[in-house]
N, C-alpha and C positions, 0 to 999 in steps of 0.2 A: 475221369474226364467228364466234361459236361457236353451233352449233345442236345441240339434243338431239331426236332423232326417236324417238318411241315407237310401235312397230308397223312391222315391216320386211317387210311383204308387197310386192306388186308396186309399188304407189304409193309407199310409204315408202322402199323400197330404191332406186327410181329417183331419187326426190328427194334422198336421201342421197348417191348417187353424183354426181349433177349438181352439187350444192352443193360437194362435195369437189373436183370438177374445176374449179370456179370459184375455188378457193383458200381456201374457208372450212373451218373445223374442224368436223367432224361426229361426234357421239357417237350411237350407235344402241342401242336396247333392244327386246327381244322375248322372250316366254316360250318361243318355239319354237327349240330349239337348232339345228335345220338351217338356219333363216333367218339366225340370227346367224353360223353357220359360213360361210354362202355370201357374206356381205358383209364379214366382219371384216377382210379384207385390202385393202378399198377405202376404208375410213373410218378415223378416228383411233382410236376405241375402240368396242367392242360388248359389251353386257351381256346375259346371259340372266336376265331378271327378269320376274316377274309384276307388272305395273303396277297391278293391282287390290288388291294387298296393300300397305298403308301402310308397313310396316317395310321391305319390299323396295324400294319406290319411293323412300324417303328415302335409300337408299344412292347413288342417282344424283346427279351434281353439279348439282342443280337451281338453286343460287344462283350458279353459275359459268358459266352460258351466257346468251346474249343472248335466245334464244327457244326455247321448248319446243313441238314440233309433235306432236300426238297424231294419228297417221296410221292408227289402227286403224279398219278399215272393216267387216269381216265380223261382228265380235262387238259388237253394239249395246250390250249391258250393260257390257262391259269398257271401251268408249270413254267412256260416261257416268261410270262409277265412277272411271276414271283422271282425267278432267277435274275431278271433284269433289274428289278427293284432292289434286290439284295446287293447286287453289284453297285447300284447307285448309292446305296447306304453304306458302301465301303466295307461290307462283310468280308473278312480275309479268307476264310476257308469254307468252301461250298462243295457239296456233292449233290448231284441231281439225277433223278431217274429218267431214262428215255424209254418210250414205249415202241419206237420203231426207228428206222434208219434216218428218216427225215427229221424227226425230233432230235436224234443224236447229232445230226449235222448242224442243226441250228444251235444246240447247246455248245458245240465246239467253238462257235464264234464268240462265246462269252469268256472263254479261257478259264473255266472253273477247275477246281482241283481234280475232280473225277466225275465221269458220267457212268451212272449205274445202269446195267442192263440185266434185269431180273431173269430174262430168258437164258442168260449165260451164267448167272451167279445167284445162288439162293441167298436169302437174307442171313442164314446161319453162317455161310462161308464169309460173308462180309464182316460179321461180328468177329469171327476168328482172326481175320487179318487186322482188325482194329485192335484186338487184344495184343497182337504182336507189335503194333506200332508201325506197320509197313503195309504196302499193297502186295498181298501174297495170294497166290492161287495154289491149291493143293490137290493131290490125288493120292489116295491110299493104295498101296500095292499089296501089303499083307499086314499082319499084326504089328510089325516093327518098322517097315520101310515105307517112305513117302517120297513122291516127286513134288517138289515145290518150285514155283517161279516167283522171284522176288527181286526188288531193285538192288543193285550192287551197293553194299555199305560204303559210306563216304571214305572210310579209311582204306578201301581198296583202290580208290581213284588214283591214277598215276602209276600203279603197280603193273608189271607185265603179267599177262595171264599165265604164262608158263612158270611164274614164280609164286603163284598163290598157294599151291600145294594144299588144296582144301581137304584132301584125304588125310594128310599127316596132321594138320592143325585141328580139323573139326570132325573128321571121320565121314566125309561125304564126297561124292563124285560130281564133277561138273559135266552136264550133259549137253547143254546148248547155251548160246548167248544171243540176245537180241539188242539192237541199237536203234535209237530214234532217228528217223530220216524225214526230211521235208516232203510233203505231198499235198494234194488238193482233194477235198471231199466232193460229193456229188453236187454241192451248191457252189463250187469254185472257191470255197474258203480254205485258206492255207492252214494246214495242220501238220502235226508230226506223228508218224506211224512207226511201229516197231518192225524191223526187218532183221532176219537172222544174219549174224556174222560168223566167221570161222577163225577164231584165234589160233587153232591148232595148225593152220596153214601159214601163219605169220608169227614167228617166235618173238618179234619185236612189238606186237600189238599190246597196247596198254588199256587198262580199264578206264572208261570215260564215265563221267557223271550221267546218270540216266540209263546206263546199260542194265539189262535185266538178265539174271542168271536162272537157268533151270538146272536143279541139282537133284540127286537121289541120295537119301540118307535115312537114318533112324530118327525117331523123335528126340532122342538124347543129343544127337549131333546138331540138330537144328536149335535146340535149347541152348547149347553151348555157343553157337554162332550168334543168336539173338541176344544172349547175355553179354557177349562181347560188343555187339552193336550199341547197347545201351550204356556202356562204360563212358 
């Protein structure tokens, strides 16, 4: 995959190098020449560009990458303006870093694909979920078992929860389910937040698009599921 990372501070640079090491093509951009110079030999291409200037931003290959990640953290205003310009330029897939709750609330108003909160997720965890092709959170229990939270695969949609039989099919157990519900953030902006639901209390409950599953299983059981997801 091809990624464009705007903002090459500690977080952005580490993410860029990790993605490159995984075999992805990474393009970086920052207005600080020293940051660009320090990473240019580790990624495909690096630009010295002020992303808050629309003319400069449009020089980047925005239409030829799979995902644009705005990793700017220190400059609140630059982050917001960059995301606004990317939306104006009709970039389809955008991730953006938020440094606090207010920053996160403003970004929610742009309806981007994902808001990154480094305090809750390390860059290496984000790389792992990109490698799997889904938004995945993980916790290791022992040498073999993991707890993973991930979006319900599309082919589960419309199936009853009591008919999934994840243990028989993949060798994992369903621990919890969350579903998106309408809510308002601290700025009064409408957004959708996850709330836990209890399919074990309703045998007729079906999987809906956007449901998130929390499961426990081995690495092999998750590989089996994600291989099936990619079919």
